[in-house]
C-alpha positions as CSV (number, residue, x, y, z in Angstrom):
1,M,-12.3,-9.5,-14.9
2,T,-10.6,-7.3,-12.4
3,A,-9.6,-7.4,-8.8
4,R,-12.3,-7.0,-6.1
5,L,-10.5,-4.5,-4.0
6,A,-7.2,-2.6,-3.9
7,L,-5.7,-1.2,-0.6
8,I,-3.4,1.8,-0.9
9,G,-1.6,3.8,1.6
10,A,1.8,4.7,3.2
11,P,4.3,2.2,4.5
12,G,3.1,0.8,7.7
13,A,-0.6,1.5,7.1
14,G,-1.5,-2.2,7.3
15,K,-2.2,-2.9,3.6
16,S,-0.6,-6.3,3.5
17,T,-2.2,-7.5,6.8
18,V,-5.6,-6.2,6.1
19,A,-5.7,-7.4,2.5
20,A,-4.7,-10.9,3.7
21,D,-7.4,-10.9,6.3
22,L,-10.1,-9.8,3.8
23,A,-9.0,-12.3,1.2
24,Q,-9.3,-15.1,3.8
25,R,-12.7,-13.9,5.0
26,W,-14.0,-13.7,1.4
27,G,-12.2,-16.8,0.1
28,C,-10.6,-15.0,-2.7
29,P,-7.0,-14.5,-3.9
30,Y,-4.6,-12.1,-2.1
31,V,-1.8,-10.3,-3.8
32,D,0.8,-8.2,-2.1
33,T,2.6,-6.4,-4.9
34,D,5.8,-5.9,-2.8
35,E,5.9,-9.6,-1.9
36,R,5.3,-10.5,-5.5
37,Y,8.2,-8.2,-6.5
38,A,10.5,-9.9,-4.0
39,T,9.5,-13.4,-5.1
40,E,9.9,-12.6,-8.8
41,Q,13.1,-10.6,-8.5
42,G,14.8,-12.4,-5.7
43,R,15.4,-9.2,-3.6
44,T,13.4,-6.9,-1.4
45,V,11.8,-3.6,-2.5
46,A,14.2,-1.8,-0.2
47,E,17.2,-3.3,-1.9
48,A,15.8,-2.5,-5.3
49,V,15.0,1.1,-4.5
50,I,18.6,1.7,-3.2
51,D,20.2,0.0,-6.2
52,D,18.1,1.5,-9.1
53,E,14.7,3.1,-8.2
54,A,13.8,3.8,-11.9
55,A,14.2,0.1,-12.8
56,F,12.3,-1.0,-9.7
57,R,9.4,1.4,-10.5
58,A,9.1,0.0,-14.1
59,I,8.9,-3.6,-12.8
60,E,6.6,-2.6,-9.9
61,E,4.2,-0.9,-12.4
62,R,3.9,-4.2,-14.4
63,I,3.4,-6.2,-11.2
64,V,0.6,-3.9,-9.9
65,L,-1.2,-3.8,-13.3
66,D,-1.0,-7.6,-13.5
67,A,-2.4,-7.9,-10.0
68,L,-5.2,-5.5,-10.6
69,D,-6.3,-7.8,-13.5
70,E,-6.5,-10.8,-11.3
71,S,-10.2,-11.8,-11.0
72,G,-11.7,-11.2,-7.6
73,A,-8.3,-10.5,-5.9
74,V,-7.7,-8.3,-2.9
75,V,-4.5,-6.4,-3.7
76,A,-2.2,-4.6,-1.4
77,V,-0.6,-2.0,-3.7
78,G,3.0,-0.9,-2.9
79,S,3.0,2.6,-1.4
80,G,4.9,4.3,-4.1
81,A,3.2,2.6,-7.1
82,L,0.7,5.4,-7.5
83,A,3.5,7.6,-8.8
84,S,2.7,5.8,-12.1
85,Q,-0.1,7.3,-14.1
86,K,-0.8,3.9,-15.6
87,V,-1.4,2.4,-12.1
88,R,-3.7,5.4,-11.2
89,D,-5.6,4.9,-14.4
90,A,-6.0,1.1,-13.8
91,L,-7.3,1.8,-10.2
92,V,-10.5,3.4,-11.8
93,T,-11.7,-0.1,-12.6
94,V,-11.4,-1.4,-9.0
95,R,-12.8,-0.4,-5.6
96,V,-10.0,1.4,-3.8
97,V,-9.6,1.9,-0.1
98,W,-7.0,4.3,1.3
99,L,-5.6,3.2,4.7
100,E,-4.7,6.6,6.0
101,L,-2.0,6.8,8.6
102,G,-0.7,9.7,10.6
103,L,3.0,10.6,11.2
104,V,3.3,9.2,14.8
105,D,1.9,5.8,13.9
106,A,3.8,5.7,10.6
107,A,7.0,6.4,12.4
108,R,6.2,3.7,15.0
109,R,5.1,1.1,12.6
110,T,8.1,1.5,10.2
111,G,10.6,1.5,13.1
112,L,11.5,5.2,12.9
113,S,10.2,6.3,16.3
114,G,13.4,5.8,18.2
115,A,16.5,7.9,18.3
116,R,18.4,7.9,15.0
117,P,22.1,8.6,14.2
118,L,22.6,12.1,12.8
119,S,24.0,10.5,9.7
120,L,20.6,9.4,8.7
121,G,19.4,13.0,8.5
122,N,15.8,14.0,9.3
123,V,14.1,10.7,8.7
124,R,10.9,11.7,10.4
125,G,10.8,14.9,8.4
126,Q,11.2,13.0,5.2
127,L,8.4,10.6,6.2
128,H,6.2,13.6,7.0
129,D,6.9,15.1,3.5
130,M,6.2,11.7,1.9
131,L,2.9,11.3,3.7
132,K,1.8,14.8,2.8
133,Q,2.9,14.4,-0.9
134,R,1.2,11.0,-1.4
135,A,-2.0,11.9,0.5
136,T,-3.2,14.0,-2.5
137,V,-2.6,11.2,-4.9
138,Y,-4.2,8.5,-2.5
139,A,-7.3,10.7,-2.0
140,S,-7.7,11.3,-5.8
141,V,-8.2,7.5,-6.5
142,A,-9.7,6.3,-3.3
143,D,-13.4,5.3,-3.1
144,H,-13.2,5.0,0.7
145,T,-10.8,6.1,3.4
146,V,-10.2,4.3,6.6
147,H,-8.1,5.9,9.4
148,T,-5.8,3.3,10.8
149,D,-4.1,5.2,13.7
150,G,-4.3,3.3,16.9
151,R,-6.4,0.5,15.4
152,Q,-5.9,-3.2,15.1
153,P,-5.9,-4.7,11.6
154,T,-9.1,-6.7,12.3
155,E,-10.9,-3.5,13.2
156,V,-9.7,-2.0,9.9
157,A,-10.8,-5.1,8.0
158,D,-14.2,-5.1,9.7
159,E,-14.8,-1.5,8.6
160,I,-13.8,-2.2,5.0
161,E,-15.9,-5.3,4.9
162,N,-18.9,-3.3,6.2
163,W,-18.3,-0.6,3.6
164,E,-17.7,-3.1,0.8
165,T,-20.8,-5.1,1.4
166,S,-23.1,-2.1,1.9
């Protein structure tokens, strides 16, 4: 048996919060693949990416594939996990919702909306490029898209629940 639903999207889109809400409503398991990585590996995703992104991605792939095999689970998939063809292939077996997020809200939700030291470079530009690059991949696997800009997580969960049960 496979997961009930997978949520995909950029950092800050609300995947973890919305997935937890839906799992609670439906009385089913909830898996946040980034949280599972942190618990299993004893460090955050951010720390792992900085240290050795290739090693992180290999472990992330395994964690996501395992999560997608959990019967009836609602899975919040790490934002970069779809770089893996194996993950994209596995998502075919699950209903997938893309939580789409614009640049302004992405910057605000990830803490990048304030002034930044010049040494950080063009962080908003990098975020814009990442959103644009990943949008094509997210759209290619999504069964449904929910725009999350300016919306509360409960509103997003309500929309997904209405779609999922229709």
